Chimera marker file (.cmm) of the C-alpha trace (Angstrom):
<marker_set name="trace">
<marker id="1" x="-26.197" y="-26.218" z="-39.673" r="1" g="1" b="0" radius="0.5"/>
<marker id="2" x="-24.698" y="-23.109" z="-38.172" r="1" g="1" b="0" radius="0.5"/>
<marker id="3" x="-22.496" y="-20.629" z="-39.921" r="1" g="1" b="0" radius="0.5"/>
<marker id="4" x="-18.811" y="-21.388" z="-39.511" r="1" g="1" b="0" radius="0.5"/>
<marker id="5" x="-17.582" y="-17.821" z="-39.182" r="1" g="1" b="0" radius="0.5"/>
<marker id="6" x="-13.952" y="-18.790" z="-39.628" r="1" g="1" b="0" radius="0.5"/>
<marker id="7" x="-14.660" y="-20.487" z="-42.972" r="1" g="1" b="0" radius="0.5"/>
<marker id="8" x="-16.616" y="-17.480" z="-44.235" r="1" g="1" b="0" radius="0.5"/>
<marker id="9" x="-13.807" y="-15.128" z="-43.239" r="1" g="1" b="0" radius="0.5"/>
<marker id="10" x="-11.114" y="-17.388" z="-44.722" r="1" g="1" b="0" radius="0.5"/>
<marker id="11" x="-12.906" y="-17.759" z="-48.024" r="1" g="1" b="0" radius="0.5"/>
<marker id="12" x="-13.567" y="-14.014" z="-48.186" r="1" g="1" b="0" radius="0.5"/>
<marker id="13" x="-9.885" y="-13.336" z="-47.555" r="1" g="1" b="0" radius="0.5"/>
<marker id="14" x="-8.910" y="-15.888" z="-50.211" r="1" g="1" b="0" radius="0.5"/>
<marker id="15" x="-10.894" y="-14.136" z="-52.951" r="1" g="1" b="0" radius="0.5"/>
<marker id="16" x="-10.240" y="-10.576" z="-51.758" r="1" g="1" b="0" radius="0.5"/>
<marker id="17" x="-6.934" y="-10.294" z="-53.608" r="1" g="1" b="0" radius="0.5"/>
<marker id="18" x="-8.525" y="-11.498" z="-56.844" r="1" g="1" b="0" radius="0.5"/>
<marker id="19" x="-10.498" y="-8.289" z="-57.170" r="1" g="1" b="0" radius="0.5"/>
<marker id="20" x="-13.278" y="-7.702" z="-59.621" r="1" g="1" b="0" radius="0.5"/>
<marker id="21" x="-12.482" y="-10.798" z="-61.687" r="1" g="1" b="0" radius="0.5"/>
<marker id="22" x="-14.565" y="-12.571" z="-59.043" r="1" g="1" b="0" radius="0.5"/>
<marker id="23" x="-17.494" y="-10.267" z="-59.781" r="1" g="1" b="0" radius="0.5"/>
<marker id="24" x="-16.931" y="-10.634" z="-63.512" r="1" g="1" b="0" radius="0.5"/>
<marker id="25" x="-17.167" y="-14.420" z="-63.190" r="1" g="1" b="0" radius="0.5"/>
<marker id="26" x="-20.253" y="-14.038" z="-60.991" r="1" g="1" b="0" radius="0.5"/>
<marker id="27" x="-22.111" y="-11.948" z="-63.574" r="1" g="1" b="0" radius="0.5"/>
<marker id="28" x="-20.998" y="-14.141" z="-66.482" r="1" g="1" b="0" radius="0.5"/>
<marker id="29" x="-22.344" y="-17.155" z="-64.610" r="1" g="1" b="0" radius="0.5"/>
<marker id="30" x="-25.576" y="-15.442" z="-63.621" r="1" g="1" b="0" radius="0.5"/>
<marker id="31" x="-26.343" y="-14.026" z="-67.050" r="1" g="1" b="0" radius="0.5"/>
<marker id="32" x="-25.572" y="-17.300" z="-68.833" r="1" g="1" b="0" radius="0.5"/>
<marker id="33" x="-27.614" y="-19.441" z="-66.411" r="1" g="1" b="0" radius="0.5"/>
<marker id="34" x="-30.384" y="-16.923" z="-65.655" r="1" g="1" b="0" radius="0.5"/>
<marker id="35" x="-30.608" y="-14.630" z="-68.710" r="1" g="1" b="0" radius="0.5"/>
<marker id="36" x="-33.984" y="-13.304" z="-67.567" r="1" g="1" b="0" radius="0.5"/>
<marker id="37" x="-32.243" y="-11.054" z="-65.003" r="1" g="1" b="0" radius="0.5"/>
<marker id="38" x="-29.838" y="-9.422" z="-67.493" r="1" g="1" b="0" radius="0.5"/>
<marker id="39" x="-32.272" y="-6.552" z="-68.326" r="1" g="1" b="0" radius="0.5"/>
<marker id="40" x="-32.199" y="-5.507" z="-64.651" r="1" g="1" b="0" radius="0.5"/>
<marker id="41" x="-28.561" y="-4.431" z="-65.006" r="1" g="1" b="0" radius="0.5"/>
<marker id="42" x="-26.793" y="-1.642" z="-66.888" r="1" g="1" b="0" radius="0.5"/>
<marker id="43" x="-24.993" y="-2.277" z="-70.158" r="1" g="1" b="0" radius="0.5"/>
<marker id="44" x="-21.669" y="-1.184" z="-68.666" r="1" g="1" b="0" radius="0.5"/>
<marker id="45" x="-21.109" y="-3.429" z="-65.670" r="1" g="1" b="0" radius="0.5"/>
<marker id="46" x="-17.822" y="-1.867" z="-64.496" r="1" g="1" b="0" radius="0.5"/>
<marker id="47" x="-19.241" y="-0.027" z="-61.502" r="1" g="1" b="0" radius="0.5"/>
<marker id="48" x="-21.674" y="-2.824" z="-60.698" r="1" g="1" b="0" radius="0.5"/>
<marker id="49" x="-18.823" y="-5.371" z="-60.543" r="1" g="1" b="0" radius="0.5"/>
<marker id="50" x="-16.945" y="-3.230" z="-58.050" r="1" g="1" b="0" radius="0.5"/>
<marker id="51" x="-20.049" y="-2.772" z="-55.890" r="1" g="1" b="0" radius="0.5"/>
<marker id="52" x="-20.807" y="-6.488" z="-55.857" r="1" g="1" b="0" radius="0.5"/>
<marker id="53" x="-17.232" y="-7.430" z="-55.031" r="1" g="1" b="0" radius="0.5"/>
<marker id="54" x="-17.080" y="-4.874" z="-52.211" r="1" g="1" b="0" radius="0.5"/>
<marker id="55" x="-20.372" y="-6.189" z="-50.814" r="1" g="1" b="0" radius="0.5"/>
<marker id="56" x="-19.171" y="-9.784" z="-50.771" r="1" g="1" b="0" radius="0.5"/>
<marker id="57" x="-15.954" y="-8.786" z="-49.008" r="1" g="1" b="0" radius="0.5"/>
<marker id="58" x="-17.822" y="-6.577" z="-46.517" r="1" g="1" b="0" radius="0.5"/>
<marker id="59" x="-20.205" y="-9.411" z="-45.679" r="1" g="1" b="0" radius="0.5"/>
<marker id="60" x="-17.418" y="-12.000" z="-45.338" r="1" g="1" b="0" radius="0.5"/>
<marker id="61" x="-15.302" y="-9.659" z="-43.230" r="1" g="1" b="0" radius="0.5"/>
<marker id="62" x="-18.146" y="-8.625" z="-40.930" r="1" g="1" b="0" radius="0.5"/>
<marker id="63" x="-19.996" y="-11.931" z="-40.674" r="1" g="1" b="0" radius="0.5"/>
<marker id="64" x="-19.525" y="-11.808" z="-36.907" r="1" g="1" b="0" radius="0.5"/>
<marker id="65" x="-20.094" y="-8.059" z="-36.496" r="1" g="1" b="0" radius="0.5"/>
<marker id="66" x="-23.868" y="-7.810" z="-36.599" r="1" g="1" b="0" radius="0.5"/>
<marker id="67" x="-23.934" y="-4.121" z="-35.670" r="1" g="1" b="0" radius="0.5"/>
<marker id="68" x="-22.167" y="-3.461" z="-38.994" r="1" g="1" b="0" radius="0.5"/>
<marker id="69" x="-23.678" y="-6.232" z="-41.084" r="1" g="1" b="0" radius="0.5"/>
<marker id="70" x="-27.403" y="-5.932" z="-40.312" r="1" g="1" b="0" radius="0.5"/>
<marker id="71" x="-27.761" y="-2.179" z="-41.055" r="1" g="1" b="0" radius="0.5"/>
<marker id="72" x="-25.736" y="-2.655" z="-44.241" r="1" g="1" b="0" radius="0.5"/>
<marker id="73" x="-27.975" y="-5.516" z="-45.393" r="1" g="1" b="0" radius="0.5"/>
<marker id="74" x="-31.140" y="-3.580" z="-44.566" r="1" g="1" b="0" radius="0.5"/>
<marker id="75" x="-29.900" y="-0.622" z="-46.600" r="1" g="1" b="0" radius="0.5"/>
<marker id="76" x="-28.976" y="-2.973" z="-49.439" r="1" g="1" b="0" radius="0.5"/>
<marker id="77" x="-32.453" y="-4.526" z="-49.430" r="1" g="1" b="0" radius="0.5"/>
<marker id="78" x="-34.210" y="-1.164" z="-49.443" r="1" g="1" b="0" radius="0.5"/>
<marker id="79" x="-31.827" y="0.162" z="-52.101" r="1" g="1" b="0" radius="0.5"/>
<marker id="80" x="-32.688" y="-2.691" z="-54.438" r="1" g="1" b="0" radius="0.5"/>
<marker id="81" x="-36.364" y="-1.710" z="-54.506" r="1" g="1" b="0" radius="0.5"/>
<marker id="82" x="-35.587" y="0.807" z="-57.270" r="1" g="1" b="0" radius="0.5"/>
<marker id="83" x="-34.275" y="-2.036" z="-59.445" r="1" g="1" b="0" radius="0.5"/>
<marker id="84" x="-37.503" y="-4.004" z="-58.969" r="1" g="1" b="0" radius="0.5"/>
<marker id="85" x="-35.605" y="-6.718" z="-57.120" r="1" g="1" b="0" radius="0.5"/>
<marker id="86" x="-38.036" y="-9.317" z="-55.850" r="1" g="1" b="0" radius="0.5"/>
<marker id="87" x="-37.684" y="-12.230" z="-53.434" r="1" g="1" b="0" radius="0.5"/>
<marker id="88" x="-37.452" y="-14.689" z="-56.325" r="1" g="1" b="0" radius="0.5"/>
<marker id="89" x="-34.275" y="-12.942" z="-57.541" r="1" g="1" b="0" radius="0.5"/>
<marker id="90" x="-32.335" y="-13.690" z="-54.371" r="1" g="1" b="0" radius="0.5"/>
<marker id="91" x="-31.902" y="-17.445" z="-55.037" r="1" g="1" b="0" radius="0.5"/>
<marker id="92" x="-30.510" y="-16.590" z="-58.476" r="1" g="1" b="0" radius="0.5"/>
<marker id="93" x="-27.900" y="-14.345" z="-56.894" r="1" g="1" b="0" radius="0.5"/>
<marker id="94" x="-27.177" y="-16.950" z="-54.214" r="1" g="1" b="0" radius="0.5"/>
<marker id="95" x="-26.629" y="-19.758" z="-56.716" r="1" g="1" b="0" radius="0.5"/>
<marker id="96" x="-24.383" y="-17.517" z="-58.794" r="1" g="1" b="0" radius="0.5"/>
<marker id="97" x="-22.383" y="-16.450" z="-55.748" r="1" g="1" b="0" radius="0.5"/>
<marker id="98" x="-21.894" y="-19.994" z="-54.456" r="1" g="1" b="0" radius="0.5"/>
<marker id="99" x="-20.811" y="-21.260" z="-57.864" r="1" g="1" b="0" radius="0.5"/>
<marker id="100" x="-18.393" y="-18.344" z="-58.186" r="1" g="1" b="0" radius="0.5"/>
<marker id="101" x="-16.853" y="-18.991" z="-54.777" r="1" g="1" b="0" radius="0.5"/>
<marker id="102" x="-16.549" y="-22.696" z="-55.580" r="1" g="1" b="0" radius="0.5"/>
<marker id="103" x="-14.828" y="-21.817" z="-58.864" r="1" g="1" b="0" radius="0.5"/>
<marker id="104" x="-12.218" y="-19.563" z="-57.261" r="1" g="1" b="0" radius="0.5"/>
<marker id="105" x="-11.631" y="-21.538" z="-54.066" r="1" g="1" b="0" radius="0.5"/>
<marker id="106" x="-11.127" y="-24.854" z="-55.830" r="1" g="1" b="0" radius="0.5"/>
<marker id="107" x="-9.999" y="-27.590" z="-53.425" r="1" g="1" b="0" radius="0.5"/>
<marker id="108" x="-10.526" y="-25.260" z="-50.438" r="1" g="1" b="0" radius="0.5"/>
<marker id="109" x="-14.288" y="-25.330" z="-51.165" r="1" g="1" b="0" radius="0.5"/>
<marker id="110" x="-15.574" y="-27.988" z="-48.780" r="1" g="1" b="0" radius="0.5"/>
<marker id="111" x="-19.025" y="-29.239" z="-47.876" r="1" g="1" b="0" radius="0.5"/>
<marker id="112" x="-18.845" y="-27.343" z="-44.576" r="1" g="1" b="0" radius="0.5"/>
<marker id="113" x="-17.815" y="-24.149" z="-46.351" r="1" g="1" b="0" radius="0.5"/>
<marker id="114" x="-20.672" y="-24.536" z="-48.832" r="1" g="1" b="0" radius="0.5"/>
<marker id="115" x="-23.167" y="-25.100" z="-46.012" r="1" g="1" b="0" radius="0.5"/>
<marker id="116" x="-21.829" y="-22.084" z="-44.096" r="1" g="1" b="0" radius="0.5"/>
<marker id="117" x="-22.124" y="-19.844" z="-47.145" r="1" g="1" b="0" radius="0.5"/>
<marker id="118" x="-25.633" y="-21.138" z="-47.826" r="1" g="1" b="0" radius="0.5"/>
<marker id="119" x="-26.662" y="-20.313" z="-44.254" r="1" g="1" b="0" radius="0.5"/>
<marker id="120" x="-24.970" y="-16.900" z="-44.389" r="1" g="1" b="0" radius="0.5"/>
<marker id="121" x="-26.465" y="-16.047" z="-47.781" r="1" g="1" b="0" radius="0.5"/>
<marker id="122" x="-29.958" y="-17.138" z="-46.786" r="1" g="1" b="0" radius="0.5"/>
<marker id="123" x="-29.749" y="-15.073" z="-43.604" r="1" g="1" b="0" radius="0.5"/>
<marker id="124" x="-28.460" y="-12.025" z="-45.511" r="1" g="1" b="0" radius="0.5"/>
<marker id="125" x="-31.210" y="-12.424" z="-48.133" r="1" g="1" b="0" radius="0.5"/>
<marker id="126" x="-33.874" y="-12.660" z="-45.470" r="1" g="1" b="0" radius="0.5"/>
<marker id="127" x="-32.674" y="-9.431" z="-43.869" r="1" g="1" b="0" radius="0.5"/>
<marker id="128" x="-32.646" y="-7.666" z="-47.269" r="1" g="1" b="0" radius="0.5"/>
<marker id="129" x="-36.097" y="-8.929" z="-48.234" r="1" g="1" b="0" radius="0.5"/>
<marker id="130" x="-37.651" y="-8.089" z="-44.873" r="1" g="1" b="0" radius="0.5"/>
<marker id="131" x="-36.187" y="-4.568" z="-44.960" r="1" g="1" b="0" radius="0.5"/>
<marker id="132" x="-37.549" y="-4.028" z="-48.484" r="1" g="1" b="0" radius="0.5"/>
<marker id="133" x="-40.951" y="-5.361" z="-47.455" r="1" g="1" b="0" radius="0.5"/>
<marker id="134" x="-41.019" y="-3.066" z="-44.434" r="1" g="1" b="0" radius="0.5"/>
<marker id="135" x="-40.061" y="-0.089" z="-46.596" r="1" g="1" b="0" radius="0.5"/>
<marker id="136" x="-42.846" y="-0.974" z="-49.038" r="1" g="1" b="0" radius="0.5"/>
<marker id="137" x="-45.445" y="-1.880" z="-46.395" r="1" g="1" b="0" radius="0.5"/>
<marker id="138" x="-48.961" y="-0.810" z="-47.407" r="1" g="1" b="0" radius="0.5"/>
<marker id="139" x="-49.442" y="0.690" z="-43.949" r="1" g="1" b="0" radius="0.5"/>
<marker id="140" x="-46.960" y="3.399" z="-44.939" r="1" g="1" b="0" radius="0.5"/>
<marker id="141" x="-49.230" y="4.590" z="-47.748" r="1" g="1" b="0" radius="0.5"/>
<marker id="142" x="-50.640" y="8.073" z="-47.229" r="1" g="1" b="0" radius="0.5"/>
<marker id="143" x="-53.602" y="8.735" z="-49.542" r="1" g="1" b="0" radius="0.5"/>
<marker id="144" x="-53.634" y="11.841" z="-51.683" r="1" g="1" b="0" radius="0.5"/>
<marker id="145" x="-56.255" y="14.373" z="-50.609" r="1" g="1" b="0" radius="0.5"/>
<marker id="146" x="-57.780" y="17.532" z="-52.061" r="1" g="1" b="0" radius="0.5"/>
<marker id="147" x="-55.226" y="19.482" z="-50.027" r="1" g="1" b="0" radius="0.5"/>
<marker id="148" x="-52.523" y="18.026" z="-52.291" r="1" g="1" b="0" radius="0.5"/>
<marker id="149" x="-54.031" y="19.626" z="-55.400" r="1" g="1" b="0" radius="0.5"/>
<marker id="150" x="-53.748" y="23.334" z="-56.214" r="1" g="1" b="0" radius="0.5"/>
<marker id="151" x="-57.089" y="25.139" z="-55.979" r="1" g="1" b="0" radius="0.5"/>
<marker id="152" x="-59.123" y="25.685" z="-59.128" r="1" g="1" b="0" radius="0.5"/>
<marker id="153" x="-58.947" y="29.189" z="-60.600" r="1" g="1" b="0" radius="0.5"/>
<link id1="1" id2="2" r="1" g="1" b="0" radius="0.2"/>
<link id1="2" id2="3" r="1" g="1" b="0" radius="0.2"/>
<link id1="3" id2="4" r="1" g="1" b="0" radius="0.2"/>
<link id1="4" id2="5" r="1" g="1" b="0" radius="0.2"/>
<link id1="5" id2="6" r="1" g="1" b="0" radius="0.2"/>
<link id1="6" id2="7" r="1" g="1" b="0" radius="0.2"/>
<link id1="7" id2="8" r="1" g="1" b="0" radius="0.2"/>
<link id1="8" id2="9" r="1" g="1" b="0" radius="0.2"/>
<link id1="9" id2="10" r="1" g="1" b="0" radius="0.2"/>
<link id1="10" id2="11" r="1" g="1" b="0" radius="0.2"/>
<link id1="11" id2="12" r="1" g="1" b="0" radius="0.2"/>
<link id1="12" id2="13" r="1" g="1" b="0" radius="0.2"/>
<link id1="13" id2="14" r="1" g="1" b="0" radius="0.2"/>
<link id1="14" id2="15" r="1" g="1" b="0" radius="0.2"/>
<link id1="15" id2="16" r="1" g="1" b="0" radius="0.2"/>
<link id1="16" id2="17" r="1" g="1" b="0" radius="0.2"/>
<link id1="17" id2="18" r="1" g="1" b="0" radius="0.2"/>
<link id1="18" id2="19" r="1" g="1" b="0" radius="0.2"/>
<link id1="19" id2="20" r="1" g="1" b="0" radius="0.2"/>
<link id1="20" id2="21" r="1" g="1" b="0" radius="0.2"/>
<link id1="21" id2="22" r="1" g="1" b="0" radius="0.2"/>
<link id1="22" id2="23" r="1" g="1" b="0" radius="0.2"/>
<link id1="23" id2="24" r="1" g="1" b="0" radius="0.2"/>
<link id1="24" id2="25" r="1" g="1" b="0" radius="0.2"/>
<link id1="25" id2="26" r="1" g="1" b="0" radius="0.2"/>
<link id1="26" id2="27" r="1" g="1" b="0" radius="0.2"/>
<link id1="27" id2="28" r="1" g="1" b="0" radius="0.2"/>
<link id1="28" id2="29" r="1" g="1" b="0" radius="0.2"/>
<link id1="29" id2="30" r="1" g="1" b="0" radius="0.2"/>
<link id1="30" id2="31" r="1" g="1" b="0" radius="0.2"/>
<link id1="31" id2="32" r="1" g="1" b="0" radius="0.2"/>
<link id1="32" id2="33" r="1" g="1" b="0" radius="0.2"/>
<link id1="33" id2="34" r="1" g="1" b="0" radius="0.2"/>
<link id1="34" id2="35" r="1" g="1" b="0" radius="0.2"/>
<link id1="35" id2="36" r="1" g="1" b="0" radius="0.2"/>
<link id1="36" id2="37" r="1" g="1" b="0" radius="0.2"/>
<link id1="37" id2="38" r="1" g="1" b="0" radius="0.2"/>
<link id1="38" id2="39" r="1" g="1" b="0" radius="0.2"/>
<link id1="39" id2="40" r="1" g="1" b="0" radius="0.2"/>
<link id1="40" id2="41" r="1" g="1" b="0" radius="0.2"/>
<link id1="41" id2="42" r="1" g="1" b="0" radius="0.2"/>
<link id1="42" id2="43" r="1" g="1" b="0" radius="0.2"/>
<link id1="43" id2="44" r="1" g="1" b="0" radius="0.2"/>
<link id1="44" id2="45" r="1" g="1" b="0" radius="0.2"/>
<link id1="45" id2="46" r="1" g="1" b="0" radius="0.2"/>
<link id1="46" id2="47" r="1" g="1" b="0" radius="0.2"/>
<link id1="47" id2="48" r="1" g="1" b="0" radius="0.2"/>
<link id1="48" id2="49" r="1" g="1" b="0" radius="0.2"/>
<link id1="49" id2="50" r="1" g="1" b="0" radius="0.2"/>
<link id1="50" id2="51" r="1" g="1" b="0" radius="0.2"/>
<link id1="51" id2="52" r="1" g="1" b="0" radius="0.2"/>
<link id1="52" id2="53" r="1" g="1" b="0" radius="0.2"/>
<link id1="53" id2="54" r="1" g="1" b="0" radius="0.2"/>
<link id1="54" id2="55" r="1" g="1" b="0" radius="0.2"/>
<link id1="55" id2="56" r="1" g="1" b="0" radius="0.2"/>
<link id1="56" id2="57" r="1" g="1" b="0" radius="0.2"/>
<link id1="57" id2="58" r="1" g="1" b="0" radius="0.2"/>
<link id1="58" id2="59" r="1" g="1" b="0" radius="0.2"/>
<link id1="59" id2="60" r="1" g="1" b="0" radius="0.2"/>
<link id1="60" id2="61" r="1" g="1" b="0" radius="0.2"/>
<link id1="61" id2="62" r="1" g="1" b="0" radius="0.2"/>
<link id1="62" id2="63" r="1" g="1" b="0" radius="0.2"/>
<link id1="63" id2="64" r="1" g="1" b="0" radius="0.2"/>
<link id1="64" id2="65" r="1" g="1" b="0" radius="0.2"/>
<link id1="65" id2="66" r="1" g="1" b="0" radius="0.2"/>
<link id1="66" id2="67" r="1" g="1" b="0" radius="0.2"/>
<link id1="67" id2="68" r="1" g="1" b="0" radius="0.2"/>
<link id1="68" id2="69" r="1" g="1" b="0" radius="0.2"/>
<link id1="69" id2="70" r="1" g="1" b="0" radius="0.2"/>
<link id1="70" id2="71" r="1" g="1" b="0" radius="0.2"/>
<link id1="71" id2="72" r="1" g="1" b="0" radius="0.2"/>
<link id1="72" id2="73" r="1" g="1" b="0" radius="0.2"/>
<link id1="73" id2="74" r="1" g="1" b="0" radius="0.2"/>
<link id1="74" id2="75" r="1" g="1" b="0" radius="0.2"/>
<link id1="75" id2="76" r="1" g="1" b="0" radius="0.2"/>
<link id1="76" id2="77" r="1" g="1" b="0" radius="0.2"/>
<link id1="77" id2="78" r="1" g="1" b="0" radius="0.2"/>
<link id1="78" id2="79" r="1" g="1" b="0" radius="0.2"/>
<link id1="79" id2="80" r="1" g="1" b="0" radius="0.2"/>
<link id1="80" id2="81" r="1" g="1" b="0" radius="0.2"/>
<link id1="81" id2="82" r="1" g="1" b="0" radius="0.2"/>
<link id1="82" id2="83" r="1" g="1" b="0" radius="0.2"/>
<link id1="83" id2="84" r="1" g="1" b="0" radius="0.2"/>
<link id1="84" id2="85" r="1" g="1" b="0" radius="0.2"/>
<link id1="85" id2="86" r="1" g="1" b="0" radius="0.2"/>
<link id1="86" id2="87" r="1" g="1" b="0" radius="0.2"/>
<link id1="87" id2="88" r="1" g="1" b="0" radius="0.2"/>
<link id1="88" id2="89" r="1" g="1" b="0" radius="0.2"/>
<link id1="89" id2="90" r="1" g="1" b="0" radius="0.2"/>
<link id1="90" id2="91" r="1" g="1" b="0" radius="0.2"/>
<link id1="91" id2="92" r="1" g="1" b="0" radius="0.2"/>
<link id1="92" id2="93" r="1" g="1" b="0" radius="0.2"/>
<link id1="93" id2="94" r="1" g="1" b="0" radius="0.2"/>
<link id1="94" id2="95" r="1" g="1" b="0" radius="0.2"/>
<link id1="95" id2="96" r="1" g="1" b="0" radius="0.2"/>
<link id1="96" id2="97" r="1" g="1" b="0" radius="0.2"/>
<link id1="97" id2="98" r="1" g="1" b="0" radius="0.2"/>
<link id1="98" id2="99" r="1" g="1" b="0" radius="0.2"/>
<link id1="99" id2="100" r="1" g="1" b="0" radius="0.2"/>
<link id1="100" id2="101" r="1" g="1" b="0" radius="0.2"/>
<link id1="101" id2="102" r="1" g="1" b="0" radius="0.2"/>
<link id1="102" id2="103" r="1" g="1" b="0" radius="0.2"/>
<link id1="103" id2="104" r="1" g="1" b="0" radius="0.2"/>
<link id1="104" id2="105" r="1" g="1" b="0" radius="0.2"/>
<link id1="105" id2="106" r="1" g="1" b="0" radius="0.2"/>
<link id1="106" id2="107" r="1" g="1" b="0" radius="0.2"/>
<link id1="107" id2="108" r="1" g="1" b="0" radius="0.2"/>
<link id1="108" id2="109" r="1" g="1" b="0" radius="0.2"/>
<link id1="109" id2="110" r="1" g="1" b="0" radius="0.2"/>
<link id1="110" id2="111" r="1" g="1" b="0" radius="0.2"/>
<link id1="111" id2="112" r="1" g="1" b="0" radius="0.2"/>
<link id1="112" id2="113" r="1" g="1" b="0" radius="0.2"/>
<link id1="113" id2="114" r="1" g="1" b="0" radius="0.2"/>
<link id1="114" id2="115" r="1" g="1" b="0" radius="0.2"/>
<link id1="115" id2="116" r="1" g="1" b="0" radius="0.2"/>
<link id1="116" id2="117" r="1" g="1" b="0" radius="0.2"/>
<link id1="117" id2="118" r="1" g="1" b="0" radius="0.2"/>
<link id1="118" id2="119" r="1" g="1" b="0" radius="0.2"/>
<link id1="119" id2="120" r="1" g="1" b="0" radius="0.2"/>
<link id1="120" id2="121" r="1" g="1" b="0" radius="0.2"/>
<link id1="121" id2="122" r="1" g="1" b="0" radius="0.2"/>
<link id1="122" id2="123" r="1" g="1" b="0" radius="0.2"/>
<link id1="123" id2="124" r="1" g="1" b="0" radius="0.2"/>
<link id1="124" id2="125" r="1" g="1" b="0" radius="0.2"/>
<link id1="125" id2="126" r="1" g="1" b="0" radius="0.2"/>
<link id1="126" id2="127" r="1" g="1" b="0" radius="0.2"/>
<link id1="127" id2="128" r="1" g="1" b="0" radius="0.2"/>
<link id1="128" id2="129" r="1" g="1" b="0" radius="0.2"/>
<link id1="129" id2="130" r="1" g="1" b="0" radius="0.2"/>
<link id1="130" id2="131" r="1" g="1" b="0" radius="0.2"/>
<link id1="131" id2="132" r="1" g="1" b="0" radius="0.2"/>
<link id1="132" id2="133" r="1" g="1" b="0" radius="0.2"/>
<link id1="133" id2="134" r="1" g="1" b="0" radius="0.2"/>
<link id1="134" id2="135" r="1" g="1" b="0" radius="0.2"/>
<link id1="135" id2="136" r="1" g="1" b="0" radius="0.2"/>
<link id1="136" id2="137" r="1" g="1" b="0" radius="0.2"/>
<link id1="137" id2="138" r="1" g="1" b="0" radius="0.2"/>
<link id1="138" id2="139" r="1" g="1" b="0" radius="0.2"/>
<link id1="139" id2="140" r="1" g="1" b="0" radius="0.2"/>
<link id1="140" id2="141" r="1" g="1" b="0" radius="0.2"/>
<link id1="141" id2="142" r="1" g="1" b="0" radius="0.2"/>
<link id1="142" id2="143" r="1" g="1" b="0" radius="0.2"/>
<link id1="143" id2="144" r="1" g="1" b="0" radius="0.2"/>
<link id1="144" id2="145" r="1" g="1" b="0" radius="0.2"/>
<link id1="145" id2="146" r="1" g="1" b="0" radius="0.2"/>
<link id1="146" id2="147" r="1" g="1" b="0" radius="0.2"/>
<link id1="147" id2="148" r="1" g="1" b="0" radius="0.2"/>
<link id1="148" id2="149" r="1" g="1" b="0" radius="0.2"/>
<link id1="149" id2="150" r="1" g="1" b="0" radius="0.2"/>
<link id1="150" id2="151" r="1" g="1" b="0" radius="0.2"/>
<link id1="151" id2="152" r="1" g="1" b="0" radius="0.2"/>
<link id1="152" id2="153" r="1" g="1" b="0" radius="0.2"/>
</marker_set>
């Protein structure tokens, strides 16, 4: 299956006017179905909802603009290192996103749209994970030496 760019863009445009209620539904779904990830998030989710919603819209809008999308996804992957995001968290987010889109798109949510979003999400996740792995690569480790310690007095 290939990504149907038109369907991704159409579905992104369809939820864009709904605002952060989309993100609110996403997090409610995720936390109720995958409560183990709740501690990774702040108590006040206001800012987080806005960031998630903006990310979804940016990805849907730029699905065919790789020079915008790929650097954004790499930065997103590296940025999530500080939250201890691991590869096994990405399917949780993907399932929550797909169920949220299905909820808001209703009858417009087709098999082809679902397959396109699955392909797009899996590609985006792979880019994020690979960027995080590269940023955390053991080869980047520089051992501490005696020169890093103040001299004894």
